[in-house]
C-alpha positions in Angstrom: 23.5 19.8 9.8 24.2 16.0 9.9 24.9 14.0 6.7 21.8 11.9 7.4 19.5 15.0 7.1 21.5 16.5 4.2 21.0 13.3 2.1 17.2 13.3 2.5 14.6 15.0 0.4 11.9 17.1 2.1 8.4 17.5 0.6 5.0 18.8 1.6 1.5 17.4 1.7 -1.3 19.9 2.3 -4.8 18.6 3.1 -6.7 21.8 2.3 -8.0 21.9 5.9 -10.9 24.3 6.4 -10.9 26.7 9.2 -13.8 27.7 11.5 -15.7 30.6 10.1 -14.0 30.6 6.7 -15.2 29.3 3.3 -13.9 26.1 1.8 -12.8 28.0 -1.3 -10.3 29.9 0.9 -8.8 26.6 2.0 -8.2 25.6 -1.6 -6.6 28.9 -2.4 -4.5 28.6 0.7 -3.2 25.3 -0.6 -2.2 26.8 -3.9 -0.5 29.7 -2.2 1.4 27.4 0.2 2.7 25.5 -2.8 4.1 28.7 -4.3 5.8 29.5 -1.0 7.4 26.0 -0.4 8.6 26.0 -4.0 10.5 29.2 -3.3 11.9 27.5 -0.2 13.3 24.6 -2.2 11.0 21.7 -1.2 11.1 18.7 -3.5 7.4 18.0 -4.1 4.0 19.2 -3.1 1.0 16.9 -2.8 -2.7 17.2 -2.2 -5.2 14.7 -0.8 -8.6 13.2 -1.4 -11.4 13.3 1.1 -15.2 13.1 0.4 -17.9 14.6 2.6 -15.6 15.7 5.3 -16.5 19.2 6.8 -12.8 19.8 7.8 -11.3 19.1 4.4 -12.0 21.0 1.1 -9.8 18.8 -1.1 -12.2 16.4 -2.7 -10.8 16.3 -6.2 -7.1 15.9 -6.0 -6.2 15.8 -9.7 -8.2 19.0 -10.2 -6.4 20.7 -7.3 -3.0 19.3 -8.5 -3.7 21.0 -11.9 -4.3 24.4 -10.1 -1.1 23.9 -8.1 1.0 22.9 -11.1 -0.2 25.9 -13.1 0.7 28.3 -10.2 4.2 26.9 -9.8 7.2 26.3 -12.1 9.6 23.7 -10.8 8.3 21.8 -7.8 7.0 18.3 -8.4 3.2 18.1 -7.9 1.1 15.1 -7.1 -1.4 13.4 -4.9 -1.1 11.9 -1.5 -3.2 10.3 -2.7 -5.9 9.4 -5.1 -7.9 6.6 -3.4 -7.9 4.1 -6.2 -10.8 2.0 -5.0 -13.1 5.0 -5.4 -12.4 5.3 -9.1 -12.1 3.3 -12.3 -8.4 2.8 -13.1 -8.9 4.0 -16.7 -10.2 7.3 -15.5 -7.3 7.8 -13.0 -4.9 7.0 -15.8 -6.5 9.5 -18.1 -6.4 12.2 -15.4 -2.8 11.8 -14.7 -2.0 11.5 -18.4 -3.6 14.9 -18.9 -1.6 16.3 -16.0 1.7 14.9 -17.2 1.0 16.2 -20.8 0.3 19.7 -19.4 3.2 19.7 -17.0 5.8 17.2 -18.3 8.3 15.8 -15.8 6.6 17.4 -12.8 3.7 15.0 -11.9 3.6 12.3 -9.2 0.8 9.7 -8.9 0.4 8.9 -5.2 -2.2 6.2 -4.7 -4.1 4.9 -1.7 -6.4 2.0 -0.9 -9.0 3.7 1.4 -12.7 4.0 0.4 -15.2 6.5 1.6 -15.1 7.4 5.3 -18.8 6.6 6.0 -21.4 4.3 4.6 -23.2 7.3 3.1 -20.1 8.5 1.3 -19.4 5.0 0.0 -23.0 4.7 -1.3 -22.7 8.1 -3.0 -19.4 6.9 -4.7 -21.0 3.6 -5.7 -18.5 1.7 -3.5 -18.3 -0.4 -0.4 -15.7 -1.5 2.0 -14.8 -4.6 0.1 -13.6 -2.6 -2.9 -10.4 -1.9 -1.1 -9.6 -5.7 -1.0 -8.5 -5.7 -4.7 -6.2 -2.7 -4.5 -3.3 -4.8 -5.9 -5.4 -5.7 -8.9 -6.6 -2.1 -9.4 -3.0 -1.0 -9.2 -1.9 -3.5 -11.9 -4.7 -2.3 -14.2 -3.9 1.3 -13.7 -0.2 0.8 -14.5 -1.2 -1.3 -17.5 -2.9 1.7 -19.0 0.3 3.6 -19.0 2.3 0.7 -20.5 -0.3 -0.2 -23.1 -0.8 -3.7 -21.8 -4.6 -3.6 -21.2 -6.2 -6.7 -22.8 -9.4 -4.8 -23.6 -8.2 -3.3 -26.9 -8.8 0.2 -25.4 -6.0 2.7 -25.2 -5.7 5.3 -22.5 -5.2 8.7 -24.1 -3.0 10.6 -23.6 -1.6 8.4 -20.8 -0.2 5.4 -22.8 3.6 5.6 -23.1 3.9 8.3 -20.4 6.1 7.8 -17.3 4.2 9.3 -14.3 6.0 8.1 -11.2 3.5 6.0 -9.0 3.8 5.9 -5.2 1.8 3.6 -2.9 0.4 4.9 0.4 1.2 2.1 2.7 -1.7 1.3 5.1 -2.1 -2.2 6.4 -1.1 -4.4 3.5 0.2 -1.5 1.5 3.8 -2.2 2.2 3.6 -5.7 0.7 1.6 -4.4 -2.3 4.1 -1.6 -2.9 7.0 -4.1 -2.7 5.5 -6.7 -5.0 4.6 -4.0 -7.6 8.1 -2.5 -7.3 6.9 1.0 -6.5 8.1 3.7 -4.0 6.2 3.6 -0.7 4.9 6.4 1.5 4.4 5.4 5.1 3.4 7.6 8.1 2.8 6.4 11.6 4.9 8.4 13.9 2.5 7.4 16.7 3.9 3.9 16.5 7.4 3.9 15.2 8.0 0.3 15.8 5.0 -0.6 13.6 6.4 1.9 11.0 9.8 0.2 11.0 8.2 -3.2 10.6 6.3 -2.0 7.6 9.5 -0.5 6.1 11.4 -3.8 6.8 8.7 -5.8 5.1 8.8 -3.5 2.1 12.5 -3.7 1.6 12.6 -7.5 2.1 9.9 -8.1 -0.4 10.7 -5.5 -3.0 10.9 -6.6 -6.6 12.5 -4.3 -9.2 10.1 -3.0 -11.8 10.0 -0.6 -14.8 9.0 2.1 -12.3 11.8 1.6 -9.7 14.9 -0.5 -9.6 15.3 -0.3 -5.8 13.2 0.4 -2.7 12.3 4.1 -2.1 10.8 5.0 1.3 9.0 8.3 2.1 8.1 8.8 5.7 5.2 11.2 6.3 4.2 13.1 9.5 3.5 16.3 11.2 6.5 18.6 11.9 6.2 21.9 13.6 9.1 24.3 14.1 9.0 27.6 16.0 11.1 29.9 18.1 10.1 28.2 21.3 8.8 24.7 22.2 5.6 26.3 23.4 5.0 28.1 20.1 5.6 24.9 18.2 3.2 23.0 20.4 0.5 25.7 19.8 0.7 24.8 16.1 -0.4 21.3 16.9 -3.5 22.3 19.0 -6.1 22.8 16.3 -5.4 19.5 14.6 -5.2 17.6 17.8 -8.6 18.9 18.9 -10.2 18.1 15.5 -8.9 14.6 15.6 -10.1 14.1 19.2 -13.5 15.4 18.2 -13.7 13.1 15.1 -12.9 10.1 17.3 -15.6 10.9 19.7 -18.3 12.3 17.4 -17.7 10.6 14.1 -17.2 13.7 12.0 -14.0 15.6 11.3 -14.6 19.4 11.9 -12.8 22.5 10.6 -9.8 23.7 12.5 -10.4 26.2 15.4 -7.9 28.8 16.5 -5.4 27.6 19.1 -6.6 30.1 21.7 -10.2 28.7 21.4 -8.9 25.1 21.8 -7.2 26.1 25.0 -10.5 27.5 26.3 -12.7 24.6 25.4 -13.9 22.0 27.8 -13.5 18.3 26.9 -14.8 15.0 28.2 -12.3 12.6 29.7 -12.3 10.6 26.5 -11.8 13.6 24.3 -9.0 14.8 26.5 -7.3 11.5 26.2 -7.3 11.6 22.4 -6.3 15.2 22.5 -3.3 14.7 24.7 -2.2 11.7 22.7 -2.4 13.8 19.5 0.0 16.3 21.0 2.7 13.8 21.8 3.1 11.9 18.5 4.6 14.5 16.3 8.0 16.2 15.8 7.7 19.7 17.3 10.1 22.2 18.9 12.9 24.6 18.1 15.2 24.2 15.2 17.7 22.3 17.3 15.1 20.0 18.8 13.5 19.2 15.5 16.9 18.6 13.8 17.8 16.0 16.5 14.4 14.3 16.1 14.7 14.2 12.4 18.1 12.6 12.6 16.7 9.9 14.8 13.8 9.2 12.4 16.0 9.1 9.4 18.5 6.8 11.0 15.8 4.5 12.3 14.0 4.2 9.0 16.7 4.7 6.3 14.0 6.8 4.5 15.1 8.8 1.5 12.4 11.4 1.9 10.3 13.1 4.5 6.8 14.3 3.6 5.6 17.0 6.0 1.8 16.9 6.6 1.3 19.7 9.1 -2.1 21.4 9.4 -3.0 24.3 11.7 -5.3 27.3 11.9 -2.6 30.0 11.8 -1.3 30.0 8.2 1.3 32.6 9.0 2.8 30.4 11.7 2.5 27.4 9.4 4.6 29.1 6.7 7.1 30.2 9.4 7.4 26.6 10.4 8.2 25.6 6.9 10.7 28.3 6.6 12.5 27.2 9.7 12.4 23.6 8.6 13.9 24.6 5.3 16.7 26.3 7.2 17.3 23.2 9.3 17.7 20.9 6.3 19.5 23.4 4.1 17.1 23.3 1.1 16.7 27.1 0.8 19.6 27.1 -1.7 17.6 24.8 -4.0 19.9 21.7 -3.5 16.8 19.5 -2.9 14.7 21.0 -5.6 15.8 18.7 -8.4 
């Protein structure tokens, strides 16, 4: 194993993807079970996500799900990737993370994004619109102020005030600049366009201002990684998500994951096939040796301190095997990365 890989942390984000013919509750229980497994494998942190009104995703309440994950694990850090701050009042977000940190001290991460609801209907149901994402920097300042006790309102966030819950910014669009100016760790994921990803990282490092939360830049690169005994088996792990993404881009709704063998048998329009084929070429997938080589390239190119693995697939047994194989590649099974 190279020194570049050995120096990086490896973590997991699970989106609680639903599967065709199976209830949403099973997807949530699968997320909790996966957290227990990757904790045993030595991964550094485990995050959950926020999606509203999406048929293919069960995780609509990330802080609630994070509480379930934290209560089912003992040592792994637990957090969100992320809570979409424009969807919520910063005080309420601060209170939720204050409760989590009080229940599970020293284990909670606060990953924050700037997206709003995916459709007009979802945004109306949330009482939000597209413009609410424009003031993400201000919402972020307000949220962090609740933890530091600097709110000018005379109200105090309980039990959050005085607690140190590490914040992370999901860098989309202007997110790199916002993270840099706030002096926060940044999560960036665009393996489809690595040049764009590098530009975002360069911008972040150039504009970073030390803060009470971080004294120097910290970069987390997120993306899909699939490891299997053969390249063909690794590619099969990618098929369900690639089909769901292609369907969402041509039909406007993100469906549950189908089994890989059904994907292979389905007919697609030329447009769907284009999105589908593209979705199979933008990830890191292959045998242990192939994935190790690709990881070294990504880490050298980006200088990232951490990789956040975001793989979703129908076959949960194959998914867990992929995480086991990845743990072997990066030598975290002995717990070296679990602190």
